[in-house]
C-alpha positions as CSV (number, residue, x, y, z in Angstrom):
1,X,-9.8,18.2,-7.3
2,X,-10.6,21.0,-5.0
3,X,-9.8,20.4,-1.0
4,X,-12.1,22.3,1.0
5,X,-10.7,21.5,4.1
6,X,-7.5,23.1,2.9
7,X,-9.4,25.5,2.4
8,X,-11.2,26.6,5.4
9,X,-7.5,26.3,7.2
10,X,-6.7,29.0,4.6
11,X,-9.9,31.5,5.5
12,X,-10.2,29.7,9.4
13,X,-8.4,33.1,10.9
14,X,-11.3,34.9,9.9
15,X,-13.5,33.2,10.6
16,X,-16.8,34.8,13.0
17,X,-17.6,33.1,16.0
18,X,-20.4,31.4,14.5
19,X,-18.2,30.4,11.4
20,X,-16.1,28.9,13.7
21,X,-18.4,26.4,15.1
22,X,-19.5,25.6,11.5
23,X,-15.6,24.7,11.1
24,X,-15.6,22.3,14.1
25,X,-19.0,20.7,12.5
26,X,-17.4,20.5,9.7
27,X,-14.5,18.4,10.4
28,X,-16.2,16.5,13.0
29,X,-19.4,15.0,11.4
30,X,-18.5,15.3,7.5
31,X,-20.9,12.4,6.8
32,X,-23.5,14.3,8.6
33,X,-23.3,17.5,6.6
34,X,-23.1,15.3,3.0
35,X,-27.3,14.1,4.7
36,X,-28.3,16.9,6.1
37,X,-30.6,19.7,5.1
38,X,-29.8,23.4,5.1
39,X,-31.9,23.9,8.3
40,X,-30.6,20.6,10.1
41,X,-27.1,22.0,9.8
42,X,-28.3,25.3,11.2
43,X,-29.8,23.5,14.1
44,X,-27.1,20.8,15.0
45,X,-24.6,24.4,15.3
46,X,-26.6,26.4,17.3
47,X,-26.6,29.0,14.0
48,X,-29.0,30.4,11.8
49,X,-29.5,29.4,7.8
50,X,-27.9,32.5,6.6
51,X,-24.7,31.9,8.6
52,X,-24.6,28.0,7.3
53,X,-24.8,30.0,3.9
54,X,-22.3,32.8,4.4
55,X,-19.9,30.1,5.8
56,X,-20.5,28.0,2.6
57,X,-19.7,31.1,0.5
58,X,-16.4,32.3,2.5
59,X,-15.1,29.0,1.4
60,X,-16.0,29.4,-2.2
61,X,-18.7,27.6,-2.6
62,X,-22.0,29.3,-4.7
63,X,-24.0,27.7,-2.6
64,X,-24.6,24.9,0.2
65,X,-25.9,21.8,-2.5
66,X,-22.4,22.5,-3.8
67,X,-20.6,22.6,0.0
68,X,-22.2,18.7,0.4
69,X,-20.8,17.8,-2.7
70,X,-17.1,19.6,-1.8
71,X,-17.9,17.8,1.7
72,X,-18.8,14.3,0.3
73,X,-15.6,14.4,-1.5
74,X,-13.6,15.0,1.6
75,X,-16.0,12.5,4.0
76,X,-15.0,9.8,0.9
77,X,-11.3,9.9,1.4
78,X,-12.1,9.2,4.9
79,X,-13.6,11.2,7.9
80,X,-10.9,9.4,10.6
81,X,-8.4,11.9,8.6
82,X,-10.2,14.6,10.5
83,X,-10.2,13.0,13.6
84,X,-7.3,13.1,16.6
85,X,-6.6,9.7,17.6
86,X,-7.4,9.3,21.3
87,X,-4.3,6.3,21.8
88,X,-1.4,7.0,24.3
89,X,1.2,8.4,23.1
90,X,4.1,8.5,25.6
91,X,7.1,7.1,23.9
92,X,7.2,3.4,25.4
93,X,3.4,2.8,24.4
94,X,3.5,3.8,21.0
95,X,6.8,1.0,20.8
96,X,4.6,-1.8,22.3
97,X,1.6,-0.6,20.3
98,X,3.8,-0.9,17.0
99,X,5.6,-4.1,18.4
100,X,2.0,-5.8,18.9
101,X,1.0,-4.6,15.1
102,X,3.7,-5.9,13.6
103,X,3.3,-9.8,15.4
104,X,-0.8,-9.7,14.6
105,X,0.4,-8.7,11.0
106,X,2.1,-11.7,10.6
107,X,0.6,-14.0,12.2
108,X,-2.9,-13.3,10.7
109,X,-0.9,-13.2,7.6
110,X,0.4,-17.1,8.4
111,X,-3.6,-17.7,9.6
112,X,-4.9,-17.3,6.2
113,X,-1.5,-17.9,4.0
114,X,-2.7,-20.2,0.8
115,X,0.6,-23.0,1.6
116,X,-0.1,-24.2,-1.8
117,X,-0.3,-21.7,-3.7
118,X,3.1,-20.2,-2.2
119,X,4.7,-23.5,-3.6
120,X,2.8,-22.6,-6.6
121,X,4.6,-19.4,-7.0
122,X,7.7,-20.7,-5.9
123,X,8.4,-23.3,-8.5
124,X,7.7,-20.9,-11.6
125,X,9.8,-18.7,-10.3
126,X,12.4,-21.0,-9.4
127,X,12.4,-22.3,-12.8
128,X,12.3,-18.6,-14.2
129,X,14.6,-16.8,-17.7
130,X,14.0,-13.9,-15.6
131,X,11.7,-12.1,-13.0
132,X,10.4,-8.8,-12.8
133,X,9.2,-7.5,-9.8
134,X,6.7,-5.3,-10.5
135,X,5.0,-2.6,-7.6
136,X,4.0,1.1,-7.8
137,X,3.2,4.0,-4.7
138,X,4.6,2.8,-0.9
139,X,4.7,-1.1,-0.3
140,X,4.7,-2.2,-3.4
141,X,7.6,-0.6,-4.5
142,X,9.3,-1.3,-1.4
143,X,8.7,-5.0,-2.1
144,X,9.1,-5.1,-5.3
145,X,12.9,-3.8,-4.6
146,X,12.9,-6.3,-1.8
147,X,11.9,-9.3,-4.1
148,X,14.6,-8.4,-6.5
149,X,17.1,-7.9,-3.8
150,X,15.7,-11.5,-2.2
151,X,16.1,-13.9,-5.7
152,X,19.1,-12.2,-8.0
153,X,21.9,-13.6,-4.2
154,X,20.0,-16.7,-5.3
155,X,21.4,-16.9,-9.2
156,X,18.1,-15.9,-10.4
157,X,18.0,-13.0,-13.0
158,X,15.5,-10.3,-11.3
159,X,14.9,-7.1,-11.8
160,X,12.8,-4.1,-10.1
161,X,10.5,-2.2,-12.2
162,X,8.6,0.9,-10.1
163,X,7.3,2.8,-12.8
164,X,4.3,2.2,-14.5
165,X,5.4,2.9,-17.7
166,X,8.4,1.0,-17.5
167,X,6.6,-1.7,-16.1
168,X,4.7,-2.1,-19.9
169,X,7.4,-1.1,-21.9
170,X,9.3,-4.1,-19.5
171,X,6.5,-6.4,-19.8
172,X,6.6,-6.2,-23.6
173,X,9.8,-7.5,-24.0
174,X,8.7,-10.8,-21.9
175,X,8.8,-13.9,-23.4
176,X,8.0,-17.9,-22.2
177,X,9.4,-18.8,-19.3
178,X,9.6,-15.2,-17.5
179,X,7.6,-14.4,-14.7
180,X,5.6,-11.2,-12.9
181,X,5.8,-10.8,-9.3
182,X,3.6,-8.1,-9.0
183,X,2.4,-6.5,-5.5
184,X,-0.5,-4.6,-4.6
185,X,-1.9,-3.5,-1.5
186,X,-5.4,-2.3,-2.7
187,X,-4.9,-4.5,-5.8
188,X,-6.9,-2.0,-7.4
189,X,-4.2,-0.1,-9.5
190,X,-5.2,0.0,-13.1
191,X,-1.9,0.8,-14.7
192,X,-0.3,-2.2,-12.9
193,X,-3.1,-4.5,-14.1
194,X,-2.1,-2.8,-18.0
195,X,1.1,-4.8,-17.2
196,X,0.3,-7.8,-16.5
197,X,-1.8,-7.7,-19.7
198,X,0.8,-7.5,-21.8
199,X,2.7,-9.6,-19.9
200,X,0.5,-12.5,-20.5
201,X,-0.3,-11.5,-24.3
202,X,3.8,-12.1,-24.8
203,X,3.8,-15.6,-22.5
204,X,5.4,-14.6,-18.9
205,X,4.0,-16.0,-15.7
206,X,1.8,-13.7,-13.1
207,X,2.0,-13.8,-9.8
208,X,0.8,-11.4,-7.9
209,X,0.8,-10.7,-3.9
210,X,-2.0,-8.7,-3.3
211,X,-6.3,-8.9,-2.0
212,X,-8.2,-11.2,-3.3
213,X,-11.2,-11.0,-6.0
214,X,-10.1,-7.5,-7.1
215,X,-8.4,-6.3,-10.7
216,X,-5.1,-7.1,-10.3
217,X,-5.7,-10.8,-8.4
218,X,-7.9,-11.5,-11.5
219,X,-5.4,-10.7,-14.3
220,X,-2.9,-13.0,-11.8
221,X,-2.1,-17.4,-13.0
222,X,-1.0,-16.9,-9.4
223,X,-2.5,-15.0,-6.5
224,X,-0.6,-15.2,-2.9
225,X,-3.4,-13.4,-0.6
226,X,-2.8,-11.1,1.3
227,X,-6.0,-9.5,3.0
228,X,-5.6,-7.1,6.6
229,X,-7.2,-4.0,7.6
230,X,-6.0,-1.2,7.7
231,X,-5.5,0.8,11.5
232,X,-7.2,3.1,12.9
233,X,-4.8,5.1,13.8
234,X,-3.8,7.3,10.8
235,X,-0.3,8.7,11.7
236,X,1.2,5.3,12.3
237,X,2.8,3.2,8.9
238,X,0.5,0.7,7.6
239,X,1.6,-2.8,9.0
240,X,0.1,-4.4,5.7
241,X,3.8,-4.3,4.6
242,X,5.3,-6.9,7.0
243,X,2.7,-9.1,6.0
244,X,4.3,-8.6,3.0
245,X,8.1,-8.6,3.9
246,X,6.7,-12.1,5.8
247,X,5.4,-13.3,2.2
248,X,7.9,-12.3,-0.1
249,X,11.2,-13.7,2.8
250,X,8.5,-17.1,2.7
251,X,8.9,-17.4,-1.4
252,X,12.9,-16.6,-1.4
253,X,12.9,-19.2,1.4
254,X,11.3,-21.6,-1.0
255,X,12.8,-20.5,-4.3
256,X,16.4,-20.7,-2.4
257,X,15.5,-24.4,-1.5
258,X,13.8,-25.8,-4.5
259,X,17.3,-24.5,-6.3
260,X,19.8,-26.2,-3.8
261,X,23.1,-26.1,-4.6
262,X,22.9,-23.3,-7.5
263,X,21.6,-21.0,-4.6
264,X,24.7,-22.0,-2.0
265,X,26.7,-21.2,-4.7
266,X,25.7,-18.1,-5.9
267,X,25.5,-17.4,-2.1
268,X,28.6,-18.7,-1.7
269,X,30.0,-16.2,-4.3
270,X,28.5,-13.5,-2.6
271,X,30.0,-14.0,0.9
272,X,33.2,-14.3,-0.9
273,X,33.4,-11.3,-2.6
274,X,32.5,-9.3,0.7
275,X,34.6,-10.9,2.8
276,X,37.5,-10.5,1.2
277,X,36.6,-6.7,0.5
278,X,34.3,-6.1,4.2
279,X,34.5,-8.7,6.6
280,X,37.2,-10.0,8.8
281,X,34.7,-12.9,9.1
282,X,31.3,-14.5,7.2
283,X,29.7,-13.9,10.3
284,X,28.5,-11.0,9.0
285,X,25.1,-9.7,7.3
286,X,25.3,-10.9,3.1
287,X,25.0,-7.3,2.1
288,X,24.4,-4.7,4.2
């Protein structure tokens, strides 16, 4: 898909003074342009309609209408990506604000968490023949890996799959007693939905960590709803991953407690091997 802002960045050094005013208007008021006529845009920028037409053509658009269509695509992607954030950039302030966001994400997740759903999910995972953790993209891929990392040391057969084609193939090999734990921050990942549908076709139980009332949730047997708004500062990583890590740790703890002696024995073996090859005592972390 053509990105009109990238085109603007390339041609901006050659723009006239009037065209630079229109460039500033495009970056700051994309929503206005989408809903305005050419005369409205000209008046807002303090230029003539022919100047607006020349500006559109400078960006490779045949007409003002074509220009508006491409601006609408930019606005749909999120106008907050076009504007600077007004928050402090002082290192101490940034560090403190990130800490607050982490705490708020974990607190809100706990307040809205369906504990019964999490407990049911842990029951299913505890008795699974195989746990396949599915996720794709940023946070979801990380959570799939972390879920596998938490569960294997408890003595459970577990894998992490973050490629869509591999998810579909892996789902086709599952059967009754196997479990898919699917993570999706948006809940809109249609390729993931297809893999979940395949897994259910062959008898696997699907647990979803995702937004409620979305396609991924609709495919799940158990949904652990995680629904946090994204922050406005696009330069900071999404804090939703803290919520997903919290739920992942909660599930792992529930599973460990439900499996009891089996988990303790598996953890002991892991620690035994590490202690005899790396640690001088047993106070180091269980894995680096």
